[in-house]
Every structure is written in C-alpha cells, then in structure tokens.
GUGUGU-42404 format. One record per residue (C-alpha): residue number from 1; x, y, z. Coordinates in Angstrom, 2 decimals. Layout:
<sebas>
SEBA | NUM | X | Y | Z
...
</sebas>
This chain:
<sebas>
SEBA | 1 | -35.18 | 53.40 | -5.24
SEBA | 2 | -34.91 | 57.11 | -4.41
SEBA | 3 | -35.98 | 58.20 | -7.90
SEBA | 4 | -35.25 | 61.92 | -7.42
SEBA | 5 | -31.75 | 61.30 | -6.10
SEBA | 6 | -30.91 | 58.78 | -8.84
SEBA | 7 | -32.38 | 61.06 | -11.50
SEBA | 8 | -30.11 | 63.83 | -10.28
SEBA | 9 | -27.06 | 61.60 | -10.55
SEBA | 10 | -28.07 | 60.49 | -14.04
SEBA | 11 | -28.67 | 64.09 | -15.12
SEBA | 12 | -25.08 | 64.88 | -14.14
SEBA | 13 | -23.97 | 62.22 | -16.65
SEBA | 14 | -26.29 | 62.78 | -19.63
SEBA | 15 | -27.88 | 66.16 | -18.99
SEBA | 16 | -31.33 | 66.87 | -17.47
SEBA | 17 | -33.14 | 66.68 | -20.82
SEBA | 18 | -32.06 | 63.05 | -21.27
SEBA | 19 | -33.64 | 61.77 | -18.05
SEBA | 20 | -37.36 | 60.94 | -17.95
SEBA | 21 | -39.21 | 60.64 | -14.66
SEBA | 22 | -42.67 | 62.04 | -15.44
SEBA | 23 | -45.23 | 59.20 | -15.15
SEBA | 24 | -47.07 | 60.30 | -18.28
SEBA | 25 | -43.87 | 60.23 | -20.32
SEBA | 26 | -42.84 | 56.87 | -18.84
SEBA | 27 | -45.95 | 55.25 | -20.34
SEBA | 28 | -44.19 | 55.32 | -23.73
SEBA | 29 | -41.65 | 52.86 | -22.27
SEBA | 30 | -43.97 | 50.48 | -20.40
SEBA | 31 | -44.04 | 47.82 | -23.14
SEBA | 32 | -42.68 | 46.81 | -26.51
SEBA | 33 | -44.70 | 45.42 | -29.43
SEBA | 34 | -46.18 | 42.80 | -27.09
SEBA | 35 | -48.68 | 45.42 | -26.01
SEBA | 36 | -50.91 | 43.18 | -23.93
SEBA | 37 | -48.36 | 43.19 | -21.09
SEBA | 38 | -47.15 | 46.44 | -19.52
SEBA | 39 | -45.11 | 47.71 | -16.59
SEBA | 40 | -43.35 | 51.08 | -16.42
SEBA | 41 | -39.70 | 51.62 | -15.48
SEBA | 42 | -38.91 | 53.83 | -12.53
SEBA | 43 | -37.11 | 56.20 | -14.87
SEBA | 44 | -35.57 | 56.34 | -18.34
SEBA | 45 | -32.13 | 57.62 | -19.26
SEBA | 46 | -31.07 | 58.41 | -22.84
SEBA | 47 | -27.27 | 58.39 | -23.14
SEBA | 48 | -25.73 | 59.81 | -26.30
SEBA | 49 | -22.28 | 58.20 | -26.22
SEBA | 50 | -20.62 | 54.94 | -25.26
SEBA | 51 | -18.91 | 56.75 | -22.39
SEBA | 52 | -22.27 | 57.89 | -21.04
SEBA | 53 | -23.65 | 54.35 | -21.27
SEBA | 54 | -20.64 | 53.12 | -19.33
SEBA | 55 | -21.13 | 55.76 | -16.63
SEBA | 56 | -24.85 | 54.96 | -16.31
SEBA | 57 | -24.18 | 51.22 | -15.98
SEBA | 58 | -21.51 | 51.88 | -13.35
SEBA | 59 | -24.01 | 53.97 | -11.40
SEBA | 60 | -26.51 | 51.09 | -11.55
SEBA | 61 | -23.87 | 48.72 | -10.20
SEBA | 62 | -22.90 | 51.09 | -7.41
SEBA | 63 | -26.53 | 51.57 | -6.39
SEBA | 64 | -27.55 | 47.93 | -6.91
SEBA | 65 | -30.29 | 48.91 | -9.36
SEBA | 66 | -31.71 | 46.71 | -12.10
SEBA | 67 | -31.53 | 48.14 | -15.61
SEBA | 68 | -32.93 | 47.30 | -19.03
SEBA | 69 | -31.51 | 48.34 | -22.43
SEBA | 70 | -34.03 | 49.36 | -25.07
SEBA | 71 | -33.83 | 50.09 | -28.78
SEBA | 72 | -36.91 | 51.25 | -30.68
SEBA | 73 | -39.33 | 49.10 | -28.68
SEBA | 74 | -40.53 | 47.18 | -31.75
SEBA | 75 | -39.80 | 43.75 | -30.24
SEBA | 76 | -42.65 | 41.28 | -29.97
SEBA | 77 | -41.75 | 39.07 | -27.00
SEBA | 78 | -41.57 | 41.54 | -24.11
SEBA | 79 | -37.78 | 41.51 | -24.28
SEBA | 80 | -37.43 | 45.05 | -22.95
SEBA | 81 | -40.43 | 44.98 | -20.61
SEBA | 82 | -39.24 | 46.37 | -17.23
SEBA | 83 | -40.94 | 43.67 | -15.15
SEBA | 84 | -39.13 | 44.82 | -12.01
SEBA | 85 | -39.07 | 48.54 | -12.68
SEBA | 86 | -35.55 | 49.94 | -12.47
SEBA | 87 | -33.70 | 52.13 | -14.95
SEBA | 88 | -34.37 | 51.79 | -18.65
SEBA | 89 | -31.40 | 52.74 | -20.83
SEBA | 90 | -32.80 | 53.98 | -24.15
SEBA | 91 | -30.25 | 53.95 | -26.97
SEBA | 92 | -32.22 | 55.94 | -29.54
SEBA | 93 | -29.85 | 58.93 | -29.40
SEBA | 94 | -26.88 | 56.80 | -30.47
SEBA | 95 | -27.75 | 56.84 | -34.17
SEBA | 96 | -24.52 | 57.54 | -36.05
SEBA | 97 | -23.20 | 55.48 | -38.94
SEBA | 98 | -19.59 | 55.59 | -37.79
SEBA | 99 | -17.86 | 54.10 | -40.84
SEBA | 100 | -18.61 | 52.67 | -44.27
SEBA | 101 | -15.76 | 50.51 | -45.52
SEBA | 102 | -16.63 | 49.41 | -49.07
SEBA | 103 | -13.27 | 47.74 | -49.91
SEBA | 104 | -13.65 | 45.42 | -46.90
SEBA | 105 | -17.44 | 45.15 | -47.19
SEBA | 106 | -18.05 | 46.35 | -43.64
SEBA | 107 | -19.82 | 49.13 | -41.81
SEBA | 108 | -19.71 | 50.30 | -38.21
SEBA | 109 | -22.85 | 51.72 | -36.61
SEBA | 110 | -24.16 | 52.81 | -33.24
SEBA | 111 | -27.02 | 50.77 | -31.76
SEBA | 112 | -29.71 | 53.40 | -32.39
SEBA | 113 | -29.27 | 53.35 | -36.17
SEBA | 114 | -32.57 | 52.34 | -37.76
SEBA | 115 | -32.12 | 49.19 | -39.84
SEBA | 116 | -33.27 | 50.75 | -43.12
SEBA | 117 | -31.03 | 53.80 | -42.70
SEBA | 118 | -27.93 | 51.70 | -43.23
SEBA | 119 | -29.11 | 50.31 | -46.57
SEBA | 120 | -30.13 | 53.81 | -47.66
SEBA | 121 | -26.66 | 55.11 | -46.79
SEBA | 122 | -25.05 | 52.22 | -48.70
SEBA | 123 | -27.23 | 52.57 | -51.81
SEBA | 124 | -24.99 | 55.11 | -53.60
SEBA | 125 | -22.16 | 52.57 | -53.41
SEBA | 126 | -24.31 | 49.74 | -54.78
SEBA | 127 | -24.36 | 47.93 | -51.41
SEBA | 128 | -26.96 | 47.10 | -48.77
SEBA | 129 | -27.42 | 45.49 | -45.35
SEBA | 130 | -29.19 | 42.14 | -45.78
SEBA | 131 | -31.19 | 41.54 | -42.55
SEBA | 132 | -34.58 | 43.13 | -43.20
SEBA | 133 | -37.17 | 42.69 | -40.41
SEBA | 134 | -40.69 | 43.71 | -41.38
SEBA | 135 | -40.23 | 46.62 | -38.95
SEBA | 136 | -37.00 | 47.75 | -40.64
SEBA | 137 | -38.32 | 51.31 | -41.07
SEBA | 138 | -38.42 | 51.62 | -37.28
SEBA | 139 | -36.36 | 48.91 | -35.57
SEBA | 140 | -32.74 | 49.59 | -34.65
SEBA | 141 | -29.65 | 47.52 | -35.31
SEBA | 142 | -28.88 | 47.35 | -31.59
SEBA | 143 | -32.28 | 45.78 | -30.98
SEBA | 144 | -31.75 | 43.46 | -33.96
SEBA | 145 | -28.52 | 42.27 | -32.30
SEBA | 146 | -30.30 | 41.66 | -29.00
SEBA | 147 | -33.06 | 39.55 | -30.57
SEBA | 148 | -31.09 | 38.06 | -33.49
SEBA | 149 | -33.76 | 39.45 | -35.79
SEBA | 150 | -34.56 | 37.92 | -39.16
SEBA | 151 | -36.82 | 39.08 | -41.94
SEBA | 152 | -38.24 | 37.90 | -45.26
SEBA | 153 | -34.84 | 37.49 | -46.93
SEBA | 154 | -33.31 | 35.37 | -44.17
SEBA | 155 | -34.19 | 32.26 | -46.22
SEBA | 156 | -31.16 | 32.95 | -48.44
SEBA | 157 | -29.10 | 35.42 | -46.46
SEBA | 158 | -29.54 | 34.37 | -42.85
SEBA | 159 | -30.44 | 36.35 | -39.74
SEBA | 160 | -28.58 | 39.08 | -37.85
SEBA | 161 | -25.93 | 36.80 | -36.37
SEBA | 162 | -24.75 | 35.92 | -39.90
SEBA | 163 | -23.93 | 39.57 | -40.57
SEBA | 164 | -22.39 | 40.80 | -37.30
SEBA | 165 | -18.59 | 40.75 | -37.29
SEBA | 166 | -17.78 | 42.60 | -34.10
SEBA | 167 | -19.34 | 44.35 | -31.12
SEBA | 168 | -18.38 | 46.93 | -28.56
SEBA | 169 | -20.34 | 46.31 | -25.37
SEBA | 170 | -20.67 | 47.56 | -21.82
SEBA | 171 | -21.00 | 44.69 | -19.35
SEBA | 172 | -23.27 | 44.94 | -16.27
SEBA | 173 | -20.29 | 45.83 | -14.07
SEBA | 174 | -19.44 | 48.79 | -16.32
SEBA | 175 | -16.51 | 47.18 | -18.12
SEBA | 176 | -16.30 | 48.09 | -21.79
SEBA | 177 | -14.82 | 45.61 | -24.24
SEBA | 178 | -14.63 | 44.60 | -27.89
SEBA | 179 | -15.82 | 41.24 | -29.16
SEBA | 180 | -14.81 | 39.95 | -32.59
SEBA | 181 | -13.36 | 42.41 | -35.05
SEBA | 182 | -12.29 | 43.01 | -38.58
SEBA | 183 | -10.82 | 39.56 | -39.16
SEBA | 184 | -13.39 | 37.34 | -40.87
SEBA | 185 | -12.33 | 34.31 | -38.82
SEBA | 186 | -11.52 | 35.57 | -35.34
SEBA | 187 | -9.58 | 33.22 | -33.06
SEBA | 188 | -10.97 | 31.72 | -29.88
SEBA | 189 | -14.54 | 31.28 | -28.69
SEBA | 190 | -17.31 | 32.86 | -30.77
SEBA | 191 | -18.29 | 35.45 | -28.18
SEBA | 192 | -20.00 | 37.58 | -30.83
SEBA | 193 | -22.20 | 34.60 | -31.69
SEBA | 194 | -23.02 | 34.11 | -28.02
SEBA | 195 | -23.86 | 37.78 | -27.54
SEBA | 196 | -26.12 | 38.15 | -30.58
SEBA | 197 | -29.54 | 36.93 | -29.48
SEBA | 198 | -28.82 | 37.19 | -25.75
SEBA | 199 | -31.83 | 39.51 | -25.48
SEBA | 200 | -30.23 | 42.28 | -23.46
SEBA | 201 | -29.09 | 40.01 | -20.64
SEBA | 202 | -25.32 | 39.96 | -21.35
SEBA | 203 | -24.46 | 43.63 | -21.84
SEBA | 204 | -25.35 | 46.88 | -23.59
SEBA | 205 | -24.28 | 47.13 | -27.22
SEBA | 206 | -22.69 | 50.51 | -27.97
SEBA | 207 | -21.22 | 49.80 | -31.42
SEBA | 208 | -21.78 | 47.13 | -34.08
SEBA | 209 | -19.55 | 46.11 | -36.98
SEBA | 210 | -21.61 | 44.48 | -39.73
SEBA | 211 | -21.06 | 42.75 | -43.03
SEBA | 212 | -22.49 | 44.56 | -46.06
SEBA | 213 | -23.33 | 43.03 | -49.43
SEBA | 214 | -23.19 | 44.09 | -53.04
SEBA | 215 | -26.66 | 44.57 | -54.48
SEBA | 216 | -27.61 | 41.67 | -56.78
SEBA | 217 | -27.41 | 42.30 | -60.50
SEBA | 218 | -31.06 | 41.40 | -61.03
SEBA | 219 | -34.20 | 40.69 | -59.00
SEBA | 220 | -37.44 | 38.97 | -59.97
SEBA | 221 | -40.48 | 39.13 | -57.69
SEBA | 222 | -43.38 | 36.76 | -58.30
SEBA | 223 | -46.86 | 36.99 | -56.81
SEBA | 224 | -48.63 | 33.60 | -56.86
SEBA | 225 | -52.36 | 33.56 | -56.14
SEBA | 226 | -54.08 | 30.42 | -54.82
SEBA | 227 | -57.67 | 29.53 | -54.06
SEBA | 228 | -56.61 | 27.21 | -51.26
SEBA | 229 | -54.02 | 27.60 | -48.51
SEBA | 230 | -53.16 | 23.90 | -48.84
SEBA | 231 | -52.01 | 24.39 | -52.44
SEBA | 232 | -49.85 | 27.38 | -51.48
SEBA | 233 | -48.26 | 25.33 | -48.68
SEBA | 234 | -47.44 | 22.47 | -51.06
SEBA | 235 | -45.88 | 24.95 | -53.48
SEBA | 236 | -43.43 | 26.15 | -50.81
SEBA | 237 | -41.97 | 22.67 | -50.30
SEBA | 238 | -42.07 | 22.06 | -54.06
SEBA | 239 | -39.93 | 25.10 | -54.82
SEBA | 240 | -37.22 | 24.08 | -52.36
SEBA | 241 | -37.40 | 20.45 | -53.50
SEBA | 242 | -36.74 | 21.65 | -57.06
SEBA | 243 | -33.29 | 22.77 | -55.92
SEBA | 244 | -33.96 | 26.51 | -55.89
SEBA | 245 | -33.39 | 28.69 | -52.82
SEBA | 246 | -35.16 | 32.00 | -53.46
SEBA | 247 | -34.19 | 35.11 | -51.56
SEBA | 248 | -37.63 | 34.99 | -49.94
SEBA | 249 | -40.88 | 33.02 | -49.90
SEBA | 250 | -43.64 | 34.77 | -47.98
SEBA | 251 | -47.22 | 33.62 | -47.46
SEBA | 252 | -50.44 | 35.39 | -46.45
SEBA | 253 | -53.90 | 33.92 | -45.97
SEBA | 254 | -57.22 | 35.50 | -46.93
SEBA | 255 | -57.74 | 37.42 | -43.70
SEBA | 256 | -54.27 | 38.94 | -43.94
SEBA | 257 | -54.85 | 39.82 | -47.61
SEBA | 258 | -58.06 | 41.64 | -46.76
SEBA | 259 | -56.35 | 43.67 | -44.05
SEBA | 260 | -53.39 | 44.56 | -46.27
SEBA | 261 | -55.53 | 45.61 | -49.21
SEBA | 262 | -57.69 | 47.82 | -47.02
SEBA | 263 | -54.58 | 49.54 | -45.69
SEBA | 264 | -52.06 | 49.53 | -48.55
SEBA | 265 | -53.85 | 48.55 | -51.79
SEBA | 266 | -50.88 | 46.43 | -52.83
SEBA | 267 | -52.77 | 44.60 | -55.55
SEBA | 268 | -53.45 | 41.29 | -53.80
SEBA | 269 | -56.80 | 39.76 | -54.90
SEBA | 270 | -59.09 | 39.86 | -51.86
SEBA | 271 | -60.92 | 36.67 | -52.83
SEBA | 272 | -57.73 | 34.56 | -52.80
SEBA | 273 | -57.32 | 31.80 | -50.26
SEBA | 274 | -53.60 | 32.59 | -50.03
SEBA | 275 | -50.80 | 34.36 | -51.85
SEBA | 276 | -47.11 | 33.60 | -52.06
SEBA | 277 | -44.53 | 36.31 | -52.62
SEBA | 278 | -41.45 | 34.66 | -54.11
SEBA | 279 | -38.31 | 36.65 | -54.82
SEBA | 280 | -35.24 | 35.55 | -56.77
SEBA | 281 | -32.01 | 37.50 | -57.05
SEBA | 282 | -28.56 | 37.04 | -58.53
SEBA | 283 | -27.04 | 37.13 | -62.00
SEBA | 284 | -29.53 | 38.22 | -64.65
SEBA | 285 | -28.51 | 35.37 | -66.96
SEBA | 286 | -29.80 | 32.71 | -64.58
SEBA | 287 | -33.01 | 34.20 | -63.25
SEBA | 288 | -35.12 | 33.39 | -66.29
SEBA | 289 | -34.47 | 29.66 | -65.99
SEBA | 290 | -35.11 | 29.68 | -62.24
SEBA | 291 | -38.34 | 31.60 | -62.69
SEBA | 292 | -39.50 | 29.02 | -65.25
SEBA | 293 | -38.91 | 26.21 | -62.75
SEBA | 294 | -40.83 | 28.05 | -60.04
SEBA | 295 | -43.73 | 28.74 | -62.37
SEBA | 296 | -43.89 | 25.03 | -63.24
SEBA | 297 | -44.02 | 24.10 | -59.55
SEBA | 298 | -46.74 | 26.69 | -58.95
SEBA | 299 | -48.86 | 25.31 | -61.79
SEBA | 300 | -48.44 | 21.77 | -60.46
SEBA | 301 | -49.89 | 23.08 | -57.20
SEBA | 302 | -52.99 | 24.56 | -58.87
SEBA | 303 | -51.95 | 28.21 | -58.80
SEBA | 304 | -54.73 | 30.51 | -60.01
SEBA | 305 | -52.57 | 33.40 | -61.16
SEBA | 306 | -48.87 | 34.13 | -61.54
SEBA | 307 | -47.84 | 37.76 | -61.69
SEBA | 308 | -44.20 | 38.86 | -62.17
SEBA | 309 | -43.42 | 42.42 | -61.08
SEBA | 310 | -42.70 | 44.44 | -64.23
SEBA | 311 | -40.51 | 47.08 | -62.62
SEBA | 312 | -39.08 | 48.28 | -59.32
SEBA | 313 | -42.21 | 50.30 | -58.51
SEBA | 314 | -44.46 | 47.23 | -58.79
SEBA | 315 | -41.99 | 45.13 | -56.81
SEBA | 316 | -41.86 | 47.77 | -54.06
SEBA | 317 | -45.67 | 47.85 | -53.87
SEBA | 318 | -45.89 | 44.07 | -53.47
SEBA | 319 | -43.34 | 44.21 | -50.65
SEBA | 320 | -45.04 | 47.21 | -49.08
SEBA | 321 | -48.10 | 45.04 | -48.63
SEBA | 322 | -46.15 | 42.25 | -46.94
SEBA | 323 | -44.08 | 44.48 | -44.70
SEBA | 324 | -47.12 | 46.44 | -43.53
SEBA | 325 | -49.18 | 43.34 | -42.79
SEBA | 326 | -48.87 | 43.50 | -39.00
SEBA | 327 | -49.83 | 47.16 | -38.87
SEBA | 328 | -52.70 | 46.57 | -41.28
SEBA | 329 | -54.37 | 44.24 | -38.76
SEBA | 330 | -55.78 | 47.35 | -37.09
SEBA | 331 | -58.22 | 47.45 | -40.00
SEBA | 332 | -59.89 | 44.23 | -38.88
SEBA | 333 | -59.14 | 43.90 | -35.15
SEBA | 334 | -58.32 | 46.28 | -32.28
SEBA | 335 | -55.61 | 43.94 | -30.92
SEBA | 336 | -53.62 | 40.88 | -31.91
SEBA | 337 | -51.24 | 38.41 | -30.30
SEBA | 338 | -48.51 | 37.16 | -32.65
SEBA | 339 | -46.69 | 33.84 | -32.40
SEBA | 340 | -43.20 | 33.13 | -33.76
SEBA | 341 | -42.71 | 29.38 | -34.00
SEBA | 342 | -40.57 | 27.53 | -36.54
SEBA | 343 | -41.50 | 24.20 | -38.10
SEBA | 344 | -40.13 | 21.99 | -40.88
SEBA | 345 | -41.52 | 23.23 | -44.21
SEBA | 346 | -43.06 | 19.84 | -44.90
SEBA | 347 | -45.30 | 20.23 | -41.82
SEBA | 348 | -46.95 | 23.45 | -42.98
SEBA | 349 | -50.26 | 21.83 | -43.97
SEBA | 350 | -51.06 | 20.03 | -40.69
SEBA | 351 | -49.76 | 22.85 | -38.48
SEBA | 352 | -51.83 | 25.51 | -40.25
SEBA | 353 | -54.91 | 23.38 | -39.52
SEBA | 354 | -53.89 | 23.19 | -35.86
SEBA | 355 | -53.49 | 26.98 | -35.83
SEBA | 356 | -57.04 | 27.45 | -37.13
SEBA | 357 | -58.46 | 24.94 | -34.66
SEBA | 358 | -56.64 | 26.46 | -31.68
SEBA | 359 | -58.08 | 29.90 | -32.40
SEBA | 360 | -61.54 | 28.52 | -33.09
SEBA | 361 | -61.60 | 26.71 | -29.72
SEBA | 362 | -61.18 | 30.09 | -28.06
SEBA | 363 | -63.81 | 31.74 | -30.24
SEBA | 364 | -61.20 | 33.92 | -31.95
SEBA | 365 | -60.00 | 34.52 | -35.50
SEBA | 366 | -56.43 | 34.05 | -36.71
SEBA | 367 | -54.62 | 35.70 | -39.62
SEBA | 368 | -51.53 | 34.00 | -41.03
SEBA | 369 | -48.63 | 35.98 | -42.46
SEBA | 370 | -45.23 | 34.35 | -42.31
SEBA | 371 | -41.83 | 33.44 | -43.73
SEBA | 372 | -42.99 | 30.25 | -45.42
SEBA | 373 | -39.63 | 29.48 | -47.02
SEBA | 374 | -37.92 | 28.73 | -43.71
SEBA | 375 | -41.02 | 27.58 | -41.83
SEBA | 376 | -41.18 | 30.61 | -39.53
SEBA | 377 | -44.87 | 30.97 | -38.68
SEBA | 378 | -46.50 | 34.19 | -37.47
SEBA | 379 | -50.14 | 33.41 | -36.64
SEBA | 380 | -51.83 | 36.60 | -35.46
SEBA | 381 | -54.58 | 35.76 | -32.99
SEBA | 382 | -57.10 | 38.60 | -33.21
SEBA | 383 | -58.80 | 39.78 | -30.01
SEBA | 384 | -60.28 | 42.83 | -28.29
SEBA | 385 | -58.49 | 43.74 | -25.07
SEBA | 386 | -61.46 | 45.83 | -23.97
SEBA | 387 | -63.47 | 42.61 | -23.66
SEBA | 388 | -62.73 | 40.75 | -20.40
SEBA | 389 | -61.02 | 37.42 | -20.90
SEBA | 390 | -60.15 | 37.83 | -24.58
SEBA | 391 | -56.43 | 38.42 | -23.95
SEBA | 392 | -56.24 | 35.29 | -21.83
SEBA | 393 | -58.02 | 33.31 | -24.55
SEBA | 394 | -55.62 | 34.64 | -27.18
SEBA | 395 | -52.63 | 33.61 | -25.06
SEBA | 396 | -54.17 | 30.18 | -24.51
SEBA | 397 | -54.67 | 29.72 | -28.25
SEBA | 398 | -51.06 | 30.76 | -28.83
SEBA | 399 | -49.89 | 28.20 | -26.27
SEBA | 400 | -51.71 | 25.40 | -28.10
SEBA | 401 | -50.16 | 26.53 | -31.39
SEBA | 402 | -46.69 | 26.66 | -29.88
SEBA | 403 | -46.99 | 23.23 | -28.31
SEBA | 404 | -48.05 | 21.72 | -31.65
SEBA | 405 | -45.09 | 23.33 | -33.42
SEBA | 406 | -42.65 | 21.90 | -30.89
SEBA | 407 | -44.21 | 18.45 | -31.22
SEBA | 408 | -43.75 | 18.76 | -34.99
SEBA | 409 | -40.00 | 19.15 | -34.51
SEBA | 410 | -39.97 | 22.93 | -34.50
SEBA | 411 | -38.63 | 25.73 | -32.31
SEBA | 412 | -40.29 | 28.26 | -30.03
SEBA | 413 | -38.84 | 31.27 | -31.83
SEBA | 414 | -37.46 | 32.14 | -35.22
SEBA | 415 | -36.69 | 35.83 | -34.78
SEBA | 416 | -38.74 | 37.46 | -32.01
SEBA | 417 | -36.82 | 35.99 | -29.08
SEBA | 418 | -38.01 | 34.41 | -25.84
SEBA | 419 | -38.39 | 37.48 | -23.63
SEBA | 420 | -41.21 | 37.03 | -21.13
SEBA | 421 | -43.60 | 35.56 | -23.67
SEBA | 422 | -42.00 | 32.17 | -24.22
SEBA | 423 | -40.31 | 31.52 | -20.87
SEBA | 424 | -42.76 | 28.79 | -19.96
SEBA | 425 | -42.13 | 27.02 | -23.26
SEBA | 426 | -38.41 | 26.62 | -22.68
SEBA | 427 | -38.73 | 23.30 | -20.77
SEBA | 428 | -40.65 | 21.86 | -23.72
SEBA | 429 | -37.51 | 22.18 | -25.83
SEBA | 430 | -34.68 | 21.98 | -23.32
SEBA | 431 | -33.79 | 19.72 | -20.42
SEBA | 432 | -32.98 | 21.16 | -17.02
SEBA | 433 | -29.30 | 20.46 | -17.74
SEBA | 434 | -29.60 | 22.49 | -20.97
SEBA | 435 | -31.24 | 25.39 | -19.15
SEBA | 436 | -28.66 | 25.26 | -16.37
SEBA | 437 | -25.84 | 25.50 | -18.93
SEBA | 438 | -27.52 | 28.58 | -20.44
SEBA | 439 | -27.94 | 30.17 | -17.03
SEBA | 440 | -24.27 | 29.58 | -16.26
SEBA | 441 | -23.27 | 31.28 | -19.51
SEBA | 442 | -25.46 | 34.26 | -18.68
SEBA | 443 | -23.92 | 34.42 | -15.21
SEBA | 444 | -20.47 | 34.88 | -16.75
SEBA | 445 | -21.62 | 38.18 | -18.21
SEBA | 446 | -24.39 | 39.10 | -15.76
SEBA | 447 | -23.55 | 37.38 | -12.43
SEBA | 448 | -26.03 | 39.13 | -10.16
SEBA | 449 | -28.84 | 39.26 | -12.70
SEBA | 450 | -29.39 | 43.02 | -12.46
SEBA | 451 | -29.46 | 43.43 | -16.23
SEBA | 452 | -32.87 | 42.78 | -17.81
SEBA | 453 | -34.12 | 40.42 | -15.11
SEBA | 454 | -37.11 | 38.12 | -15.48
SEBA | 455 | -36.44 | 37.10 | -19.09
SEBA | 456 | -35.83 | 33.88 | -21.06
SEBA | 457 | -35.76 | 31.30 | -18.24
SEBA | 458 | -38.85 | 29.80 | -16.58
SEBA | 459 | -38.00 | 31.27 | -13.16
SEBA | 460 | -37.15 | 34.93 | -12.72
SEBA | 461 | -35.00 | 34.05 | -9.72
SEBA | 462 | -32.38 | 32.22 | -11.78
SEBA | 463 | -28.72 | 33.10 | -11.28
SEBA | 464 | -29.33 | 35.19 | -8.17
SEBA | 465 | -31.44 | 37.83 | -9.87
SEBA | 466 | -32.27 | 40.62 | -7.49
SEBA | 467 | -35.87 | 41.21 | -6.55
SEBA | 468 | -37.49 | 44.61 | -6.62
SEBA | 469 | -39.79 | 45.46 | -3.75
SEBA | 470 | -42.44 | 46.49 | -6.26
SEBA | 471 | -42.04 | 43.69 | -8.79
SEBA | 472 | -45.13 | 43.43 | -10.98
SEBA | 473 | -46.95 | 40.11 | -11.31
SEBA | 474 | -45.37 | 38.27 | -14.20
SEBA | 475 | -47.50 | 39.26 | -17.23
SEBA | 476 | -47.74 | 35.76 | -18.69
SEBA | 477 | -48.54 | 34.35 | -15.26
SEBA | 478 | -51.26 | 36.98 | -14.93
SEBA | 479 | -52.69 | 35.81 | -18.26
SEBA | 480 | -52.91 | 32.28 | -16.93
SEBA | 481 | -50.42 | 30.74 | -19.34
SEBA | 482 | -48.29 | 29.20 | -16.58
SEBA | 483 | -51.25 | 27.05 | -15.54
SEBA | 484 | -51.14 | 25.26 | -18.90
SEBA | 485 | -47.84 | 23.45 | -18.29
</sebas>
C-alpha cells in the first residue's frame, strides 16, 4: 500500500486531523484488550459521519485494501487486531445519541456511544439500557454489537442481541442499508440477529436502534461470603433450582477478592474462599420473599456471612468491586490472559478444579471472576510477559481449560467473541459442514474477505480472503497454540 497516497485520499474525505499515519500514534491501535498479541495497522482513519464511513469503505474497495472497524478497543479476543495491516476505521467520533423514544421504549445511537452514556441519558426518564459489560464505562455500543457483548445482568435480561431492534450498516462494497426497524416483529430473515455478533466481518455499523427498559421498582443486592469455593458453586445451582432467576449472580475467588480490595476497597473479606454477588430486581412486594428463599439456599450451602446492601451507595460499592476486577489484577500480576468459556451451571465444581490444575501444570496462578449464574467462566491466568515463555504457558493453560469446558457440554465463548484467540477451538465445537455454512453466510456480506480478515475461522484464507504482502505471523500460532490440536 502507498500509505502517503492513500492517507491523502482519506484526508480529502474526513479531514487531515482524522487520519493517523505516525508510527508512534499507531501503537495505540495495535491491539485490543488481548494485549499479548499485537500488530499495527498501516493507518487509521476516524470518520465522523455515516457518509464518511461509506466513502472510506468505497475507497478501500476501489484500492483493494483490507480494513478493520474498531470501537473502543476493549475487546478481549483480538477481534479488531489488524493481523494483515490495512486501514483501521475507528468509530470513536460517532458518539451521538440520535433519538430517545420513551413511548416506544427505543433509542437510536451512533456506534461510538459509550455503553454507560446511554443509561445515564435515560436516567431522568426512569429508563436504562440493560446490557452492561464490565467495561461499560469505556466500551461502545458499536463494539457491543460486533461481539454480542453480555455482562453481569445477562442472566435475566440477555445479551446485546436481545436488545438490538435495527441497524444501519455499510457493507464492504460501500452499500449502505437498514436491517430490522421499529416493528418489534420484523418480517423475513432475522438479518439483525445474524449481524449482531459477526465480529466486524459483515459490515460497519453506523447506527443502532436499541430496546430500552423501565428501571425496576426495587433492587436488592446480596453479598454472600463463603470459606470454600465448592460451597459457593453449589449455592449457584441451588438458587436457580429453587425457581428464582436473579438479575445477576457473580462469583469471585480469593485471589480476585484480594486484588479487588487492594484496588477498590469494596468491602469483600480478604480471607474468604469465595464471594457471590446476587442481585434481585422487580416489584418491591415480591423481593422480600425471594430474598428469604435465597438466604435459605445460602445457609444450606454453609455460607459464612450474608450481607444485604442497605442503600444505593453500598450497592454501588459492591458492584464497583466486581466491575473493576479485571483492572484490579494489575495489583497482583503484570499481565493476565482471560478465558471466556460457558459451561452448564451444574458442572461448576469439576471445571473449577480443572482450571486450577491447568494453571498449576504451567507453574502459573489463576484468578476466577465470572458470571456464575449463566455458567460464563472468566479464569484469568496470571503471567509476566517480560519473562520468556510465560505467555506461551498462559495460552497453553487456557487451551486446556477451554477443551475441558467443551467436553463438559459448554461453548468456547459467552461474550468475548472468537476473534483470533479461539479460531483453533472452532473445530472442537463445529463440524466442517457447520463451518462451511458459516463461511458461506459471511461471503454473502463480505465476498472477497477484505473486511477484518483472519478472524473466527481456523484458516485465514477462507472465502478468498486477500493476503497482505506483510502479513504478520498469526499471533496464536506464534504462541504455539495451533500445535495443541
């Protein structure tokens, strides 16, 4: 690619200040939250309107250049890693809340709107946006659409796809179209459902219509403290078996608690083997009875302490600890590698033992912080990237964990996506016929594979993806993971 010439053409579309070519500035775009694997784009362009996005994509088509859309870069599977260089289209300038429609319980936003901003804008009306990733203070709704992001409250309210009603997208050939719309039950194929979670390989989202919800009348947040992780795990299944679906059930082990308390001082006892954060919401009249049932289950599982948040300030502090858990790991380790597998709730006990054993075999520690209610595990394998071989050992431990979760009837991802990280795991869940059907669907939207190449499928040459003359070695291949399958 003639970077200077292409940069000049892009500057004519978006203005010179919205094109980044300086190598030092490009380092900010060389990875997402999967920081162990990096490769810079050739340049970055920051369009401010849907029309500018469309013009940039048309330029990429005309020039035959690969391109990668990017939100806030908080993803954890390498979904926006520019493995083949090319043009990165950053959508952070498109951050307008276009419409709030309270009577129809809808809102329309641009892709660069930070997740939490929407709920803050809705608060005066008594409404909120339900999907709440732990990174909701930073992640954008466009990125949430790409990865089908979840969050602690997805146990009751579902993930992003359950709240997206319509999309405006720019396809890789530059065509701009609307998917879905204001009708709750749109006719025809569920193209919105296909697009959400396509990880930036179908098109660039330029506008999102979402469902918004009335804030619940009452909320109760319970902190349950256990001496043993096994007892906390049994309590999770016991709560669901009792016929109660809380808004959230989160779990943290001792190592996670220590990190969180050092960083946030949320009030978790640092000598606990595990804590559960259980939240109920709904009509005030029914929460007392539900809380009593949950407390009974917790006692049957040898809970050491039950603490109910007395007010909104105490509730917010408990959640601050949980939502800052990943960032708090810097207190106890310079680096970590996070997994994102899903298992049946009833398999928590044996899988958590496998997680510990997998890390121990590699001489590494693991901290567990996860959405226990829906079985979405997030083991954080702690390592030091400055020490040769530790990254590879962390990835190897993660592979053993992932394989065990699949064998237990689980899935390779609950909310982080496949990206580059889990490509080699896809054949463990899907037959070649399954993968071929997925590739064919992608080819409908992205026939020459120029958009976000090298993602999701085990081979980066699927569907005629173009090859860059300076393609980086595949990061997971470089870490030796491919040799394990």
